[in-house]
PDB file with SEQRES, HELIX, SHEET and CRYST1 records, atoms N, CA, C and O in Angstrom:
SEQRES   1 A   85  MET GLU GLU THR ARG LEU ALA VAL ILE ALA ILE ILE VAL          
SEQRES   2 A   85  LYS SER LYS GLU SER VAL GLU ALA LEU ASN GLU LEU LEU          
SEQRES   3 A   85  HIS GLN TYR SER ASP PHE ILE ILE GLY ARG MET GLY VAL          
SEQRES   4 A   85  PRO TYR ARG ALA LYS GLY LEU ASN VAL ILE SER VAL VAL          
SEQRES   5 A   85  LEU ASP ALA PRO ASN GLN ALA ILE SER SER LEU ALA GLY          
SEQRES   6 A   85  LYS ILE GLY ARG LEU LYS GLY VAL THR ALA LYS ALA VAL          
SEQRES   7 A   85  TYR SER ASN PRO ASP LYS ALA                                  
HELIX    1 AA1 LYS A   16  SER A   18  5                                   3    
HELIX    2 AA2 VAL A   19  GLN A   28  1                                  10    
HELIX    3 AA3 SER A   30  PHE A   32  5                                   3    
HELIX    4 AA4 ASN A   57  GLY A   68  1                                  12    
SHEET    1 AA1 4 ILE A  33  TYR A  41  0                                        
SHEET    2 AA1 4 LEU A  46  ALA A  55 -1                                        
SHEET    3 AA1 4 ARG A   5  VAL A  13 -1                                        
SHEET    4 AA1 4 VAL A  73  TYR A  79 -1                                        
CRYST1    1.000    1.000    1.000  90.00  90.00  90.00 P 1           1          
ATOM      1  N   MET A   1       4.560   4.975 -30.923  1.00  0.00           N  
ATOM      2  CA  MET A   1       4.257   5.848 -29.897  1.00  0.00           C  
ATOM      3  C   MET A   1       2.751   5.661 -29.513  1.00  0.00           C  
ATOM      4  O   MET A   1       1.906   5.595 -30.406  1.00  0.00           O  
ATOM      5  N   GLU A   2       2.437   5.583 -28.292  1.00  0.00           N  
ATOM      6  CA  GLU A   2       1.096   5.389 -27.848  1.00  0.00           C  
ATOM      7  C   GLU A   2       0.191   6.685 -27.970  1.00  0.00           C  
ATOM      8  O   GLU A   2       0.645   7.800 -27.711  1.00  0.00           O  
ATOM      9  N   GLU A   3      -1.032   6.487 -28.354  1.00  0.00           N  
ATOM     10  CA  GLU A   3      -1.964   7.602 -28.650  1.00  0.00           C  
ATOM     11  C   GLU A   3      -2.221   8.364 -27.282  1.00  0.00           C  
ATOM     12  O   GLU A   3      -2.338   7.762 -26.215  1.00  0.00           O  
ATOM     13  N   THR A   4      -2.294   9.670 -27.403  1.00  0.00           N  
ATOM     14  CA  THR A   4      -2.520  10.490 -26.216  1.00  0.00           C  
ATOM     15  C   THR A   4      -3.739  11.261 -26.362  1.00  0.00           C  
ATOM     16  O   THR A   4      -4.243  11.397 -27.477  1.00  0.00           O  
ATOM     17  N   ARG A   5      -4.286  11.809 -25.257  1.00  0.00           N  
ATOM     18  CA  ARG A   5      -5.377  12.682 -25.243  1.00  0.00           C  
ATOM     19  C   ARG A   5      -5.073  13.867 -24.446  1.00  0.00           C  
ATOM     20  O   ARG A   5      -4.236  13.795 -23.547  1.00  0.00           O  
ATOM     21  N   LEU A   6      -5.719  15.003 -24.721  1.00  0.00           N  
ATOM     22  CA  LEU A   6      -5.658  16.173 -23.895  1.00  0.00           C  
ATOM     23  C   LEU A   6      -6.699  16.046 -22.726  1.00  0.00           C  
ATOM     24  O   LEU A   6      -7.847  15.669 -22.962  1.00  0.00           O  
ATOM     25  N   ALA A   7      -6.298  16.352 -21.524  1.00  0.00           N  
ATOM     26  CA  ALA A   7      -7.181  16.265 -20.430  1.00  0.00           C  
ATOM     27  C   ALA A   7      -6.839  17.373 -19.335  1.00  0.00           C  
ATOM     28  O   ALA A   7      -5.730  17.902 -19.256  1.00  0.00           O  
ATOM     29  N   VAL A   8      -7.829  17.640 -18.568  1.00  0.00           N  
ATOM     30  CA  VAL A   8      -7.647  18.532 -17.358  1.00  0.00           C  
ATOM     31  C   VAL A   8      -8.140  17.790 -16.067  1.00  0.00           C  
ATOM     32  O   VAL A   8      -9.271  17.310 -15.985  1.00  0.00           O  
ATOM     33  N   ILE A   9      -7.245  17.735 -15.107  1.00  0.00           N  
ATOM     34  CA  ILE A   9      -7.605  17.165 -13.860  1.00  0.00           C  
ATOM     35  C   ILE A   9      -7.933  18.307 -12.929  1.00  0.00           C  
ATOM     36  O   ILE A   9      -7.031  19.101 -12.659  1.00  0.00           O  
ATOM     37  N   ALA A  10      -9.093  18.462 -12.429  1.00  0.00           N  
ATOM     38  CA  ALA A  10      -9.472  19.466 -11.419  1.00  0.00           C  
ATOM     39  C   ALA A  10      -9.331  18.841 -10.042  1.00  0.00           C  
ATOM     40  O   ALA A  10      -9.838  17.769  -9.715  1.00  0.00           O  
ATOM     41  N   ILE A  11      -8.605  19.607  -9.288  1.00  0.00           N  
ATOM     42  CA  ILE A  11      -8.172  19.081  -7.834  1.00  0.00           C  
ATOM     43  C   ILE A  11      -8.742  20.118  -6.844  1.00  0.00           C  
ATOM     44  O   ILE A  11      -8.635  21.324  -7.064  1.00  0.00           O  
ATOM     45  N   ILE A  12      -9.339  19.629  -5.773  1.00  0.00           N  
ATOM     46  CA  ILE A  12      -9.695  20.446  -4.677  1.00  0.00           C  
ATOM     47  C   ILE A  12      -9.017  19.780  -3.497  1.00  0.00           C  
ATOM     48  O   ILE A  12      -9.257  18.625  -3.146  1.00  0.00           O  
ATOM     49  N   VAL A  13      -8.106  20.636  -2.882  1.00  0.00           N  
ATOM     50  CA  VAL A  13      -7.376  20.218  -1.593  1.00  0.00           C  
ATOM     51  C   VAL A  13      -7.948  20.918  -0.370  1.00  0.00           C  
ATOM     52  O   VAL A  13      -8.014  22.145  -0.288  1.00  0.00           O  
ATOM     53  N   LYS A  14      -8.354  20.088   0.569  1.00  0.00           N  
ATOM     54  CA  LYS A  14      -8.896  20.569   1.739  1.00  0.00           C  
ATOM     55  C   LYS A  14      -7.918  20.222   2.895  1.00  0.00           C  
ATOM     56  O   LYS A  14      -7.997  20.871   3.938  1.00  0.00           O  
ATOM     57  N   SER A  15      -7.116  19.355   2.778  1.00  0.00           N  
ATOM     58  CA  SER A  15      -6.127  18.969   3.781  1.00  0.00           C  
ATOM     59  C   SER A  15      -4.711  19.313   3.421  1.00  0.00           C  
ATOM     60  O   SER A  15      -4.173  18.782   2.449  1.00  0.00           O  
ATOM     61  N   LYS A  16      -4.079  20.208   4.196  1.00  0.00           N  
ATOM     62  CA  LYS A  16      -2.647  20.537   3.860  1.00  0.00           C  
ATOM     63  C   LYS A  16      -1.699  19.451   4.113  1.00  0.00           C  
ATOM     64  O   LYS A  16      -0.580  19.509   3.604  1.00  0.00           O  
ATOM     65  N   GLU A  17      -2.067  18.398   4.906  1.00  0.00           N  
ATOM     66  CA  GLU A  17      -1.156  17.342   5.160  1.00  0.00           C  
ATOM     67  C   GLU A  17      -1.022  16.455   3.880  1.00  0.00           C  
ATOM     68  O   GLU A  17      -0.173  15.565   3.831  1.00  0.00           O  
ATOM     69  N   SER A  18      -1.809  16.695   2.924  1.00  0.00           N  
ATOM     70  CA  SER A  18      -1.690  15.907   1.634  1.00  0.00           C  
ATOM     71  C   SER A  18      -0.858  16.500   0.584  1.00  0.00           C  
ATOM     72  O   SER A  18      -0.463  15.839  -0.377  1.00  0.00           O  
ATOM     73  N   VAL A  19      -0.576  17.802   0.766  1.00  0.00           N  
ATOM     74  CA  VAL A  19       0.062  18.577  -0.236  1.00  0.00           C  
ATOM     75  C   VAL A  19       1.473  17.969  -0.728  1.00  0.00           C  
ATOM     76  O   VAL A  19       1.757  17.968  -1.926  1.00  0.00           O  
ATOM     77  N   GLU A  20       2.306  17.473   0.212  1.00  0.00           N  
ATOM     78  CA  GLU A  20       3.503  16.824  -0.197  1.00  0.00           C  
ATOM     79  C   GLU A  20       3.318  15.647  -1.107  1.00  0.00           C  
ATOM     80  O   GLU A  20       3.957  15.499  -2.148  1.00  0.00           O  
ATOM     81  N   ALA A  21       2.389  14.802  -0.646  1.00  0.00           N  
ATOM     82  CA  ALA A  21       2.065  13.626  -1.462  1.00  0.00           C  
ATOM     83  C   ALA A  21       1.519  13.996  -2.868  1.00  0.00           C  
ATOM     84  O   ALA A  21       1.865  13.357  -3.862  1.00  0.00           O  
ATOM     85  N   LEU A  22       0.702  14.991  -2.924  1.00  0.00           N  
ATOM     86  CA  LEU A  22       0.068  15.455  -4.130  1.00  0.00           C  
ATOM     87  C   LEU A  22       1.219  15.967  -5.118  1.00  0.00           C  
ATOM     88  O   LEU A  22       1.237  15.549  -6.276  1.00  0.00           O  
ATOM     89  N   ASN A  23       2.139  16.834  -4.675  1.00  0.00           N  
ATOM     90  CA  ASN A  23       3.277  17.250  -5.392  1.00  0.00           C  
ATOM     91  C   ASN A  23       4.168  16.131  -5.861  1.00  0.00           C  
ATOM     92  O   ASN A  23       4.702  16.223  -6.967  1.00  0.00           O  
ATOM     93  N   GLU A  24       4.358  15.107  -5.113  1.00  0.00           N  
ATOM     94  CA  GLU A  24       5.187  13.990  -5.481  1.00  0.00           C  
ATOM     95  C   GLU A  24       4.444  13.254  -6.669  1.00  0.00           C  
ATOM     96  O   GLU A  24       5.062  12.923  -7.680  1.00  0.00           O  
ATOM     97  N   LEU A  25       3.196  13.031  -6.518  1.00  0.00           N  
ATOM     98  CA  LEU A  25       2.457  12.455  -7.675  1.00  0.00           C  
ATOM     99  C   LEU A  25       2.493  13.216  -8.943  1.00  0.00           C  
ATOM    100  O   LEU A  25       2.642  12.616 -10.007  1.00  0.00           O  
ATOM    101  N   LEU A  26       2.361  14.559  -8.890  1.00  0.00           N  
ATOM    102  CA  LEU A  26       2.487  15.429  -9.986  1.00  0.00           C  
ATOM    103  C   LEU A  26       3.920  15.360 -10.585  1.00  0.00           C  
ATOM    104  O   LEU A  26       4.076  15.414 -11.805  1.00  0.00           O  
ATOM    105  N   HIS A  27       4.901  15.247  -9.780  1.00  0.00           N  
ATOM    106  CA  HIS A  27       6.258  15.120 -10.235  1.00  0.00           C  
ATOM    107  C   HIS A  27       6.461  13.763 -10.923  1.00  0.00           C  
ATOM    108  O   HIS A  27       7.223  13.688 -11.887  1.00  0.00           O  
ATOM    109  N   GLN A  28       5.818  12.711 -10.469  1.00  0.00           N  
ATOM    110  CA  GLN A  28       6.015  11.433 -11.152  1.00  0.00           C  
ATOM    111  C   GLN A  28       5.454  11.500 -12.563  1.00  0.00           C  
ATOM    112  O   GLN A  28       6.003  10.880 -13.474  1.00  0.00           O  
ATOM    113  N   TYR A  29       4.325  12.273 -12.767  1.00  0.00           N  
ATOM    114  CA  TYR A  29       3.766  12.364 -14.116  1.00  0.00           C  
ATOM    115  C   TYR A  29       4.128  13.563 -14.837  1.00  0.00           C  
ATOM    116  O   TYR A  29       3.440  13.939 -15.786  1.00  0.00           O  
ATOM    117  N   SER A  30       5.245  14.246 -14.425  1.00  0.00           N  
ATOM    118  CA  SER A  30       5.598  15.503 -15.061  1.00  0.00           C  
ATOM    119  C   SER A  30       5.834  15.496 -16.521  1.00  0.00           C  
ATOM    120  O   SER A  30       5.691  16.517 -17.194  1.00  0.00           O  
ATOM    121  N   ASP A  31       6.216  14.283 -17.053  1.00  0.00           N  
ATOM    122  CA  ASP A  31       6.490  14.258 -18.529  1.00  0.00           C  
ATOM    123  C   ASP A  31       5.203  14.448 -19.302  1.00  0.00           C  
ATOM    124  O   ASP A  31       5.275  14.753 -20.492  1.00  0.00           O  
ATOM    125  N   PHE A  32       4.084  14.297 -18.736  1.00  0.00           N  
ATOM    126  CA  PHE A  32       2.804  14.483 -19.430  1.00  0.00           C  
ATOM    127  C   PHE A  32       2.117  15.781 -19.157  1.00  0.00           C  
ATOM    128  O   PHE A  32       1.150  16.155 -19.820  1.00  0.00           O  
ATOM    129  N   ILE A  33       2.634  16.466 -18.166  1.00  0.00           N  
ATOM    130  CA  ILE A  33       1.882  17.816 -17.729  1.00  0.00           C  
ATOM    131  C   ILE A  33       2.363  18.956 -18.585  1.00  0.00           C  
ATOM    132  O   ILE A  33       3.551  19.264 -18.678  1.00  0.00           O  
ATOM    133  N   ILE A  34       1.324  19.598 -19.237  1.00  0.00           N  
ATOM    134  CA  ILE A  34       1.635  20.823 -20.010  1.00  0.00           C  
ATOM    135  C   ILE A  34       1.695  22.045 -19.165  1.00  0.00           C  
ATOM    136  O   ILE A  34       2.495  22.952 -19.397  1.00  0.00           O  
ATOM    137  N   GLY A  35       0.837  22.063 -18.176  1.00  0.00           N  
ATOM    138  CA  GLY A  35       0.805  23.229 -17.206  1.00  0.00           C  
ATOM    139  C   GLY A  35      -0.141  22.949 -16.086  1.00  0.00           C  
ATOM    140  O   GLY A  35      -0.967  22.037 -16.099  1.00  0.00           O  
ATOM    141  N   ARG A  36       0.051  23.848 -15.064  1.00  0.00           N  
ATOM    142  CA  ARG A  36      -0.843  23.698 -13.980  1.00  0.00           C  
ATOM    143  C   ARG A  36      -1.064  25.073 -13.304  1.00  0.00           C  
ATOM    144  O   ARG A  36      -0.183  25.933 -13.331  1.00  0.00           O  
ATOM    145  N   MET A  37      -2.203  25.256 -12.724  1.00  0.00           N  
ATOM    146  CA  MET A  37      -2.613  26.553 -12.061  1.00  0.00           C  
ATOM    147  C   MET A  37      -3.221  26.258 -10.766  1.00  0.00           C  
ATOM    148  O   MET A  37      -4.149  25.451 -10.699  1.00  0.00           O  
ATOM    149  N   GLY A  38      -2.752  26.873  -9.698  1.00  0.00           N  
ATOM    150  CA  GLY A  38      -3.371  26.735  -8.365  1.00  0.00           C  
ATOM    151  C   GLY A  38      -3.920  28.114  -7.907  1.00  0.00           C  
ATOM    152  O   GLY A  38      -3.332  29.176  -8.115  1.00  0.00           O  
ATOM    153  N   VAL A  39      -5.137  27.984  -7.247  1.00  0.00           N  
ATOM    154  CA  VAL A  39      -5.796  29.117  -6.702  1.00  0.00           C  
ATOM    155  C   VAL A  39      -6.174  28.865  -5.293  1.00  0.00           C  
ATOM    156  O   VAL A  39      -7.006  27.997  -5.031  1.00  0.00           O  
ATOM    157  N   PRO A  40      -5.583  29.612  -4.329  1.00  0.00           N  
ATOM    158  CA  PRO A  40      -6.058  29.431  -2.963  1.00  0.00           C  
ATOM    159  C   PRO A  40      -7.331  30.088  -2.658  1.00  0.00           C  
ATOM    160  O   PRO A  40      -7.484  31.276  -2.943  1.00  0.00           O  
ATOM    161  N   TYR A  41      -8.243  29.409  -2.106  1.00  0.00           N  
ATOM    162  CA  TYR A  41      -9.536  29.938  -1.795  1.00  0.00           C  
ATOM    163  C   TYR A  41      -9.593  30.156  -0.244  1.00  0.00           C  
ATOM    164  O   TYR A  41     -10.204  29.364   0.473  1.00  0.00           O  
ATOM    165  N   ARG A  42      -8.960  31.215   0.237  1.00  0.00           N  
ATOM    166  CA  ARG A  42      -8.780  31.387   1.681  1.00  0.00           C  
ATOM    167  C   ARG A  42     -10.083  31.450   2.551  1.00  0.00           C  
ATOM    168  O   ARG A  42     -10.141  31.042   3.711  1.00  0.00           O  
ATOM    169  N   ALA A  43     -11.079  31.989   1.880  1.00  0.00           N  
ATOM    170  CA  ALA A  43     -12.371  32.111   2.641  1.00  0.00           C  
ATOM    171  C   ALA A  43     -12.938  30.795   3.062  1.00  0.00           C  
ATOM    172  O   ALA A  43     -13.614  30.699   4.086  1.00  0.00           O  
ATOM    173  N   LYS A  44     -12.657  29.726   2.246  1.00  0.00           N  
ATOM    174  CA  LYS A  44     -13.139  28.377   2.498  1.00  0.00           C  
ATOM    175  C   LYS A  44     -11.979  27.416   3.006  1.00  0.00           C  
ATOM    176  O   LYS A  44     -12.219  26.246   3.303  1.00  0.00           O  
ATOM    177  N   GLY A  45     -10.802  27.932   3.084  1.00  0.00           N  
ATOM    178  CA  GLY A  45      -9.684  27.068   3.570  1.00  0.00           C  
ATOM    179  C   GLY A  45      -9.245  25.956   2.537  1.00  0.00           C  
ATOM    180  O   GLY A  45      -8.720  24.900   2.888  1.00  0.00           O  
ATOM    181  N   LEU A  46      -9.511  26.296   1.243  1.00  0.00           N  
ATOM    182  CA  LEU A  46      -9.255  25.308   0.181  1.00  0.00           C  
ATOM    183  C   LEU A  46      -8.261  25.758  -0.863  1.00  0.00           C  
ATOM    184  O   LEU A  46      -7.979  26.951  -0.972  1.00  0.00           O  
ATOM    185  N   ASN A  47      -7.745  24.864  -1.606  1.00  0.00           N  
ATOM    186  CA  ASN A  47      -6.960  25.187  -2.755  1.00  0.00           C  
ATOM    187  C   ASN A  47      -7.473  24.432  -3.940  1.00  0.00           C  
ATOM    188  O   ASN A  47      -7.702  23.225  -3.858  1.00  0.00           O  
ATOM    189  N   VAL A  48      -7.659  25.120  -5.051  1.00  0.00           N  
ATOM    190  CA  VAL A  48      -8.184  24.571  -6.282  1.00  0.00           C  
ATOM    191  C   VAL A  48      -7.006  24.578  -7.347  1.00  0.00           C  
ATOM    192  O   VAL A  48      -6.410  25.617  -7.631  1.00  0.00           O  
ATOM    193  N   ILE A  49      -6.720  23.389  -7.897  1.00  0.00           N  
ATOM    194  CA  ILE A  49      -5.693  23.169  -8.883  1.00  0.00           C  
ATOM    195  C   ILE A  49      -6.227  22.598 -10.110  1.00  0.00           C  
ATOM    196  O   ILE A  49      -7.003  21.643 -10.093  1.00  0.00           O  
ATOM    197  N   SER A  50      -5.809  23.189 -11.218  1.00  0.00           N  
ATOM    198  CA  SER A  50      -6.101  22.615 -12.502  1.00  0.00           C  
ATOM    199  C   SER A  50      -4.783  22.112 -13.137  1.00  0.00           C  
ATOM    200  O   SER A  50      -3.816  22.870 -13.218  1.00  0.00           O  
ATOM    201  N   VAL A  51      -4.740  20.862 -13.579  1.00  0.00           N  
ATOM    202  CA  VAL A  51      -3.505  20.275 -14.257  1.00  0.00           C  
ATOM    203  C   VAL A  51      -3.947  19.865 -15.680  1.00  0.00           C  
ATOM    204  O   VAL A  51      -4.876  19.087 -15.892  1.00  0.00           O  
ATOM    205  N   VAL A  52      -3.238  20.427 -16.585  1.00  0.00           N  
ATOM    206  CA  VAL A  52      -3.520  20.019 -18.067  1.00  0.00           C  
ATOM    207  C   VAL A  52      -2.480  19.058 -18.497  1.00  0.00           C  
ATOM    208  O   VAL A  52      -1.293  19.289 -18.269  1.00  0.00           O  
ATOM    209  N   LEU A  53      -2.889  17.956 -19.130  1.00  0.00           N  
ATOM    210  CA  LEU A  53      -1.983  16.884 -19.506  1.00  0.00           C  
ATOM    211  C   LEU A  53      -2.226  16.461 -20.962  1.00  0.00           C  
ATOM    212  O   LEU A  53      -3.315  16.574 -21.524  1.00  0.00           O  
ATOM    213  N   ASP A  54      -1.127  15.971 -21.512  1.00  0.00           N  
ATOM    214  CA  ASP A  54      -1.322  15.355 -22.917  1.00  0.00           C  
ATOM    215  C   ASP A  54      -0.730  13.981 -22.622  1.00  0.00           C  
ATOM    216  O   ASP A  54       0.489  13.856 -22.511  1.00  0.00           O  
ATOM    217  N   ALA A  55      -1.560  12.948 -22.491  1.00  0.00           N  
ATOM    218  CA  ALA A  55      -1.140  11.743 -22.019  1.00  0.00           C  
ATOM    219  C   ALA A  55      -2.067  10.525 -22.481  1.00  0.00           C  
ATOM    220  O   ALA A  55      -3.202  10.732 -22.912  1.00  0.00           O  
ATOM    221  N   PRO A  56      -1.534   9.271 -22.370  1.00  0.00           N  
ATOM    222  CA  PRO A  56      -2.397   8.187 -22.659  1.00  0.00           C  
ATOM    223  C   PRO A  56      -3.485   8.063 -21.636  1.00  0.00           C  
ATOM    224  O   PRO A  56      -3.266   8.384 -20.468  1.00  0.00           O  
ATOM    225  N   ASN A  57      -4.722   7.583 -22.052  1.00  0.00           N  
ATOM    226  CA  ASN A  57      -5.825   7.507 -21.195  1.00  0.00           C  
ATOM    227  C   ASN A  57      -5.498   6.772 -19.854  1.00  0.00           C  
ATOM    228  O   ASN A  57      -6.009   7.192 -18.815  1.00  0.00           O  
ATOM    229  N   GLN A  58      -4.675   5.700 -19.840  1.00  0.00           N  
ATOM    230  CA  GLN A  58      -4.299   4.983 -18.619  1.00  0.00           C  
ATOM    231  C   GLN A  58      -3.543   5.903 -17.665  1.00  0.00           C  
ATOM    232  O   GLN A  58      -3.738   5.843 -16.451  1.00  0.00           O  
ATOM    233  N   ALA A  59      -2.701   6.734 -18.207  1.00  0.00           N  
ATOM    234  CA  ALA A  59      -1.886   7.618 -17.379  1.00  0.00           C  
ATOM    235  C   ALA A  59      -2.761   8.638 -16.731  1.00  0.00           C  
ATOM    236  O   ALA A  59      -2.550   8.920 -15.551  1.00  0.00           O  
ATOM    237  N   ILE A  60      -3.764   9.240 -17.420  1.00  0.00           N  
ATOM    238  CA  ILE A  60      -4.584  10.234 -16.928  1.00  0.00           C  
ATOM    239  C   ILE A  60      -5.421   9.689 -15.862  1.00  0.00           C  
ATOM    240  O   ILE A  60      -5.493  10.277 -14.783  1.00  0.00           O  
ATOM    241  N   SER A  61      -6.101   8.538 -16.103  1.00  0.00           N  
ATOM    242  CA  SER A  61      -7.055   7.920 -15.110  1.00  0.00           C  
ATOM    243  C   SER A  61      -6.285   7.524 -13.910  1.00  0.00           C  
ATOM    244  O   SER A  61      -6.749   7.704 -12.784  1.00  0.00           O  
ATOM    245  N   SER A  62      -5.032   6.948 -14.128  1.00  0.00           N  
ATOM    246  CA  SER A  62      -4.236   6.527 -12.986  1.00  0.00           C  
ATOM    247  C   SER A  62      -3.888   7.647 -12.063  1.00  0.00           C  
ATOM    248  O   SER A  62      -4.012   7.552 -10.842  1.00  0.00           O  
ATOM    249  N   LEU A  63      -3.430   8.760 -12.706  1.00  0.00           N  
ATOM    250  CA  LEU A  63      -3.028   9.953 -11.828  1.00  0.00           C  
ATOM    251  C   LEU A  63      -4.201  10.496 -11.142  1.00  0.00           C  
ATOM    252  O   LEU A  63      -4.092  10.820  -9.960  1.00  0.00           O  
ATOM    253  N   ALA A  64      -5.423  10.642 -11.826  1.00  0.00           N  
ATOM    254  CA  ALA A  64      -6.624  11.206 -11.200  1.00  0.00           C  
ATOM    255  C   ALA A  64      -7.049  10.253  -9.970  1.00  0.00           C  
ATOM    256  O   ALA A  64      -7.446  10.704  -8.896  1.00  0.00           O  
ATOM    257  N   GLY A  65      -6.928   8.995 -10.235  1.00  0.00           N  
ATOM    258  CA  GLY A  65      -7.363   8.044  -9.226  1.00  0.00           C  
ATOM    259  C   GLY A  65      -6.396   8.092  -7.942  1.00  0.00           C  
ATOM    260  O   GLY A  65      -6.874   8.010  -6.810  1.00  0.00           O  
ATOM    261  N   LYS A  66      -5.124   8.219  -8.149  1.00  0.00           N  
ATOM    262  CA  LYS A  66      -4.156   8.355  -7.143  1.00  0.00           C  
ATOM    263  C   LYS A  66      -4.339   9.618  -6.230  1.00  0.00           C  
ATOM    264  O   LYS A  66      -4.260   9.629  -5.002  1.00  0.00           O  
ATOM    265  N   ILE A  67      -4.587  10.632  -7.023  1.00  0.00           N  
ATOM    266  CA  ILE A  67      -4.782  11.975  -6.364  1.00  0.00           C  
ATOM    267  C   ILE A  67      -6.104  11.922  -5.518  1.00  0.00           C  
ATOM    268  O   ILE A  67      -6.146  12.383  -4.377  1.00  0.00           O  
ATOM    269  N   GLY A  68      -7.148  11.353  -6.115  1.00  0.00           N  
ATOM    270  CA  GLY A  68      -8.421  11.280  -5.423  1.00  0.00           C  
ATOM    271  C   GLY A  68      -8.448  10.403  -4.214  1.00  0.00           C  
ATOM    272  O   GLY A  68      -9.330  10.568  -3.371  1.00  0.00           O  
ATOM    273  N   ARG A  69      -7.494   9.439  -4.073  1.00  0.00           N  
ATOM    274  CA  ARG A  69      -7.285   8.702  -2.853  1.00  0.00           C  
ATOM    275  C   ARG A  69      -6.532   9.352  -1.702  1.00  0.00           C  
ATOM    276  O   ARG A  69      -6.459   8.806  -0.602  1.00  0.00           O  
ATOM    277  N   LEU A  70      -5.968  10.542  -1.977  1.00  0.00           N  
ATOM    278  CA  LEU A  70      -5.207  11.283  -0.907  1.00  0.00           C  
ATOM    279  C   LEU A  70      -6.331  11.780   0.093  1.00  0.00           C  
ATOM    280  O   LEU A  70      -7.444  12.118  -0.309  1.00  0.00           O  
ATOM    281  N   LYS A  71      -5.964  11.798   1.400  1.00  0.00           N  
ATOM    282  CA  LYS A  71      -6.807  12.295   2.409  1.00  0.00           C  
ATOM    283  C   LYS A  71      -7.119  13.778   2.144  1.00  0.00           C  
ATOM    284  O   LYS A  71      -6.225  14.596   1.931  1.00  0.00           O  
ATOM    285  N   GLY A  72      -8.489  14.103   2.167  1.00  0.00           N  
ATOM    286  CA  GLY A  72      -8.871  15.566   1.997  1.00  0.00           C  
ATOM    287  C   GLY A  72      -8.664  16.049   0.640  1.00  0.00           C  
ATOM    288  O   GLY A  72      -8.636  17.270   0.482  1.00  0.00           O  
ATOM    289  N   VAL A  73      -8.513  15.284  -0.362  1.00  0.00           N  
ATOM    290  CA  VAL A  73      -8.313  15.711  -1.727  1.00  0.00           C  
ATOM    291  C   VAL A  73      -9.379  15.064  -2.705  1.00  0.00           C  
ATOM    292  O   VAL A  73      -9.606  13.855  -2.668  1.00  0.00           O  
ATOM    293  N   THR A  74      -9.990  15.878  -3.537  1.00  0.00           N  
ATOM    294  CA  THR A  74     -10.890  15.379  -4.551  1.00  0.00           C  
ATOM    295  C   THR A  74     -10.328  15.727  -5.913  1.00  0.00           C  
ATOM    296  O   THR A  74      -9.751  16.798  -6.105  1.00  0.00           O  
ATOM    297  N   ALA A  75     -10.504  14.795  -6.880  1.00  0.00           N  
ATOM    298  CA  ALA A  75     -10.017  14.945  -8.193  1.00  0.00           C  
ATOM    299  C   ALA A  75     -10.831  14.336  -9.272  1.00  0.00           C  
ATOM    300  O   ALA A  75     -11.218  13.172  -9.162  1.00  0.00           O  
ATOM    301  N   LYS A  76     -11.113  15.071 -10.323  1.00  0.00           N  
ATOM    302  CA  LYS A  76     -11.878  14.652 -11.494  1.00  0.00           C  
ATOM    303  C   LYS A  76     -11.184  14.940 -12.722  1.00  0.00           C  
ATOM    304  O   LYS A  76     -10.570  15.998 -12.862  1.00  0.00           O  
ATOM    305  N   ALA A  77     -11.251  14.003 -13.678  1.00  0.00           N  
ATOM    306  CA  ALA A  77     -10.602  14.275 -15.020  1.00  0.00           C  
ATOM    307  C   ALA A  77     -11.661  14.638 -16.116  1.00  0.00           C  
ATOM    308  O   ALA A  77     -12.756  14.075 -16.125  1.00  0.00           O  
ATOM    309  N   VAL A  78     -11.347  15.508 -16.961  1.00  0.00           N  
ATOM    310  CA  VAL A  78     -12.175  15.806 -18.078  1.00  0.00           C  
ATOM    311  C   VAL A  78     -11.298  15.667 -19.339  1.00  0.00           C  
ATOM    312  O   VAL A  78     -10.238  16.274 -19.490  1.00  0.00           O  
ATOM    313  N   TYR A  79     -11.822  14.836 -20.205  1.00  0.00           N  
ATOM    314  CA  TYR A  79     -10.987  14.415 -21.380  1.00  0.00           C  
ATOM    315  C   TYR A  79     -11.532  15.116 -22.632  1.00  0.00           C  
ATOM    316  O   TYR A  79     -12.720  15.417 -22.749  1.00  0.00           O  
ATOM    317  N   SER A  80     -10.577  15.363 -23.578  1.00  0.00           N  
ATOM    318  CA  SER A  80     -10.960  15.892 -24.879  1.00  0.00           C  
ATOM    319  C   SER A  80     -11.632  14.716 -25.657  1.00  0.00           C  
ATOM    320  O   SER A  80     -11.498  13.554 -25.271  1.00  0.00           O  
ATOM    321  N   ASN A  81     -12.319  15.031 -26.704  1.00  0.00           N  
ATOM    322  CA  ASN A  81     -12.834  14.070 -27.611  1.00  0.00           C  
ATOM    323  C   ASN A  81     -11.567  13.452 -28.324  1.00  0.00           C  
ATOM    324  O   ASN A  81     -10.684  14.226 -28.693  1.00  0.00           O  
ATOM    325  N   PRO A  82     -11.444  12.164 -28.524  1.00  0.00           N  
ATOM    326  CA  PRO A  82     -10.286  11.643 -29.078  1.00  0.00           C  
ATOM    327  C   PRO A  82     -10.023  12.063 -30.485  1.00  0.00           C  
ATOM    328  O   PRO A  82      -8.859  12.070 -30.884  1.00  0.00           O  
ATOM    329  N   ASP A  83     -11.029  12.422 -31.292  1.00  0.00           N  
ATOM    330  CA  ASP A  83     -10.927  12.821 -32.647  1.00  0.00           C  
ATOM    331  C   ASP A  83     -10.674  14.358 -32.877  1.00  0.00           C  
ATOM    332  O   ASP A  83     -10.419  14.825 -33.987  1.00  0.00           O  
ATOM    333  N   LYS A  84     -10.767  15.069 -31.764  1.00  0.00           N  
ATOM    334  CA  LYS A  84     -10.709  16.529 -31.898  1.00  0.00           C  
ATOM    335  C   LYS A  84      -9.316  17.046 -31.193  1.00  0.00           C  
ATOM    336  O   LYS A  84      -8.985  18.220 -31.362  1.00  0.00           O  
ATOM    337  N   ALA A  85      -8.594  16.265 -30.493  1.00  0.00           N  
ATOM    338  CA  ALA A  85      -7.335  16.864 -29.877  1.00  0.00           C  
ATOM    339  C   ALA A  85      -6.402  15.665 -29.748  1.00  0.00           C  
ATOM    340  O   ALA A  85      -5.275  15.808 -29.275  1.00  0.00           O  
TER     341      ALA A  85                                                      
END                                                                             
């Protein structure tokens, strides 16, 4: 079995037109997702989503990159230290 790491992908969605594509990407990686939380920030017209994963490095960076390429969406991944989680 491939070694995995714990990570959080922070996502900011500015464009509602990208929500369907975002949800499809999250579905594709659902085997790695531990949980997710979304918070609408109505005053700014944004949605903030945190996705927690336990996955191989390549899967985490691939998902974050694909999400970040969606129109009006920003994504950044934060990884655990490999020896601590």
